[in-house]
N, C-alpha and C positions, 0 to 999 in steps of 0.2 A: 154332189159333185158329179154324180152319174147323169143328172139331167144337163149339166154344163157339157159333159164329154159328149153326151147326144147331139146337143145343139152345135157344138163345134163340127162334129162329124157330118151333120147335116150340110154345113156350110162348105164341107170339103167336096162334096159331091154335087154342088150347084154349078151349072154351066157358067164358064168364065172365071172359075175359081182361080185357074193359073194364068189369067191375064196379067196379074200382078204377082210375080214369082216370090218377090220378099214377104209380101203380105201371106201368101199361101204358105210359105216356110214358116213364118211366125205362128199361124194357126196350128200347123202340123206339130210345132215344137211344144205348143201349149196342151195338145191333145195327149201328147206322149208323156209330158210332165204329170198330167193329171192322172193319167192311167198308171204311172209309176208310184204315185202317191196312194193310189187306191190299192194297188198290189201289196204294198207296205203295209197298210191299215189291215187288209184281210189276212196277211201272213202273221201279224202280231195278234189278231184275234183268235187264229188256229193255235198259236203257241200257248195263249192264254188258257185257252179251254183245256188243251193238253196237260198243262201243268196241274191243273186241279186234280185229274185222273191220276197222274204219276204221283201226285202226293198221297193220294190214298193207297197206291202201291207201296209207296214207303213206309207209311204207318203199319202195313199189314206184314212188312218185311219181304214183299215181292221184289223190291227194287233197293239197291244199295244208295246210301247217301251221295257217294261219289257220282253215281249216274244220275241221280236226281239234280245235283248241284249243276252238272254240266247243262242239263236241259233248262235249268233256272237260269243260268247265265245266258243261254242263247236268247231266252225271253227278254231278259235284262237289257241285252245289247239291241234286241229289236225295238223296245220300248224307248231307249235312248236315241236311237236313229230316227224313229218316228217323231220323238219330240224335236229334234233337231230340224227335221223336214217341215213340221208346223211352224217354225220360226220364220220360214221364208214367206212372210204373209205380204211384203211389198213387191209390187211388179217389177221393180229394179233387181230384186234378189234373184230372180230367174234369168236374168240377161246374162250374156257372156260378158267377160271382163278384160279389161286393159289394165296392166300392170307396168309400172315404171320403176325402175331402179336407178339411183344415183349415188355416187360416192360422196361421202363428206370430205373435209379437209384432211389433207394427209398424202397426198400422191399415190404411190404404188400401193402403200397399205389399204387405203380405203378402195382403190380401185379393184385390188385383188379380192376384198370382202364383197364388193358388189357383183363380181364375177361368180363368187362361192354362193352368194343368194340366189343369183340367176340358176346356177345349177340345182340348188335346193328346191326352187318352184318348179323348174323343169321335171325333176325326178318325182316330185309330188303329182304333178299333172299326170305323168305316165303311170302312176301306181293307182290313180283315181279315175281313170277313164276320161280325162279332159284333154281335148286336142290343144296343143299349144304350138304357137308360130312366132317368130321374130319379125316385128314391124320395122324396127329401126335399131341399129346397134352402131357404137363407135368403141372400138376395141382399144384398150390401153397399151401403151408402147412396150411396157414390160410384162405385165400380167393383170388380168381382169378386164373390166370394161369402164369408159369414162361415162357412158349412159346406155341403157337398153330399155326398149319397149316390146313387151310381150302381149300377144293376144291369146286368151283362154276361153276355148269353147266347150260347154258341156253343161249338164243339168245344175242349175242354181251356181254356176261359176262365180258370179259376183258375191251372191249371198254367202258363199263359203270364205271368199277371200277378203271381203270388206273389213275384217278385223286385223288385216295385215298391214294396214295403213299406219305409217309412223316411221320412227327412227329405230333401226337395229344396231346394237351395239357388240362388238366384238373385243375380246380380250385374249390375247395369245403371245407365245413366244414368236416373235418375227422370223420367217424364213429368209426375209431380205436383209437382217440385221446381223452383221458378223460377229457382234458381240452377244448375240443370243439374249437380247433384252426384251421384256414384255411390253407389248404395244396395245393400245387401245384405238379401234377404228370404228367409224361410224358410216351407215348408208341409209338413205331413205327410201323408203317403198309407197308408192302412191297407186291405189287401185280405184278404179272406177268403172261403172258399167258401160258397155258398148251399146250405145243407141241404137235401136232397132225401128221397125215401121210402126210401133206402138206409140213411139215418142214424136211429139209435135214440136219441133224446135226451128224457127225460121232464121235464116242467115242471110242478112243483105250482102249481096256480092261486092258493093262498093266498100263494105267494111273489111274486105280481106285483101291483104297483100301477098304476093308470091315472090318466092326466090327458087331457083334451081341449082342444083350443084352435083358433083360427081359422087356416086356412091363410094364408100370406104369399107374396109373390112374384107371378109372372105368373099370369094366369087371369082377370083382370078382377074387377069388384066382386062379382059373384055368389059367387065362391070364398070371400070372408071373411063372408058373411051367417050361417053356422052353423059351429057347431064339429066340423069333420070330421076335422081332423088329431089324431094321438093321440101320447101320450108314455108309453112304458112303462118302469117301472124293476124290476128283477129284484133283490129285497131281499138274497139270500144272496151274490150276487156283485157287486152294485153296479152292474151294466150298465144303461145308459140307451138306449133306442132311440126315435127320433121317425120317423113317417111321414106324409106328407101326398100320397101318390102319386094318389089318386082323391078324388072328392066323396062316397064311401061311407065312413061312420064304421066300419062293420062290416068292410068289406074292408082298410080301413087297420089295424084292430086284428089281423086275420088275418095280414097282412103283417109287421106289428111282431112277433108270435109267431114267424113263420118266421125273422125277422132275429134274435132272441134266440136261437133254437135254433142258428142258424149261428154266432152268436158264441161260443155255449158249446162247440160243436164246435171252433171254432177254438182255444179255450182248451186243449182236450184234445190238438190238433195240437201246440201250443206246448209242453206238458208233455213230449210225446213228443221234441220236437226238443231239448228241454234234456237229456234222457236220452241221446240220441245224441250231443250235444255232449260229455258227459262221457266218452263212450266214444272220441271223436275229438279229444281235448284237443290233439294234436300238429297237428291240420288247421285250416284256416281256420274260424272260428266265424261264425255268422250272429247278429248282434245286433238283435232287433227294435226298431224305433223309432230306430235309429242313422241318422246322415247318409250318405246313399249316392251322391248325384250332385250335381254342380256344372253349373250353365247359367250360362255367362259370356258376357254381350252386350258389355262394355266393361271393359277398354281393348282386348281381343282377342275372338275369337269362339271358343268351345270348349264343348262338352258332354263331360263326363268321369265315369266311373263309378268312384266311389273303392274298389269292392271288387275290380273286375276290372282296372282300369287302361284299360279300352277308352275311347276318345274319338272324337269327330266335329267337324269344324270347322263344317259346314253347320248352324248352329243353327235356321236358319228352317225347314230341312226336318225336324228334330226336333219344333220347336214344331207343325208341321203334321201331326204324328202318325207320323213315320218312325222309330219306335222299336225295329223288329224285332232290328236289329243289337245292341241293349243287351240285350234279352231273351235273344237267342241267347247271347250271350256270359256272361250271368249263369249260364244253365242249363248251359251246356258247362263252365264253370269251378266250378260248385257241386258239392263233393264230399260233401255232407252230405245224402244222399238219404232 
C-alpha cells in the first residue's frame, strides 16, 4: 500500500497533472483514502501492542479490570472498523453515491414515510462526515416527498450505503388518520455509485432525448420563471433521469448525463452480481428491490433488518440517523463480495 501511495503521489507532482482536473481530483481522493486506511492499520497495531502490556498489569494487580476492559473495547472497536474498511475491495465501493427515495402506494402516508427516510439519511450523513446535497426533489402536497434524489460525497460513501437498497416498511399509528388506526407504509431506496473519471461508459448522443421543465419545490418564485430543470431519457435502456439541482439548464444537463452514466454502470454491477449469485447458489442471495427492513412504531418499538436479523429497540435514535450498526451488520454478514 505504501508503494501505491508513493506512486500516486509521484503522479500528483508531474507537470500537466491538473490539465484534467477531474482525473487529478480522483487521484488525490485515492491517495487520501489509502492514507486513511494505512493510519487505521497503524492505530490498530499500536492498540494491540498496548493491550498485551496492559494485560500484564492486570495480572499483577497494577490495573483494574474496569480500566482494562475500557482499553480492550477500544481495541475491539478499532479491529471491527478496520475489518469493515477492508471490505471495500471493489473500486465502486470507494465512489460517492446517489440515493433515490420513492414512496410506495398509499398517498400521503407513504409520501410522509419517504420524507422521514430522507431526514434519516441526511442526519446519518451529517454524523459521519459525508457531504449531502439534493439533486432533485418533488415535494408532496400535504407531507413528505413524491420523489427525491440525493448525492452523498465522502470516503466509501457507496460502499457504506449499498446495503440500503430495497424496500423499507413502516408500521405506526397514522398522524393523518382521525381514527388513530395503525397503518403500514412502504418506500423504496435505490443506491448506486456516482461514476467518476475511472469509469469508461460511452453514451451515444443519438440515444438520448431531452425535455426541459420548470423546477418545483423550495426556492421562491424565481426558480419557476424559466425551464431550468431537465428530464433525460436513454432510449435503449429506458432509463429516465431528472435533475433540477441548479438554476443553470446546462449544468443540470451535464449532471443528468453523469447520473445516466452512473445508472448504466450500476446495471453492469448488477449483472456481475447475478453471475456471482449463480456461483454461490448455496449462499444467501441479494435480491435487488426486495423488502429489507421493518420500522415498527406501534404496538411496540423495533427496527429489524430482515436479511441479517439485526434489530434495535431505540427507533428514535435510528430515525435520527444512527444506522451504522445496521450498515456494519449487513456488510459483515454479506458473503457475496
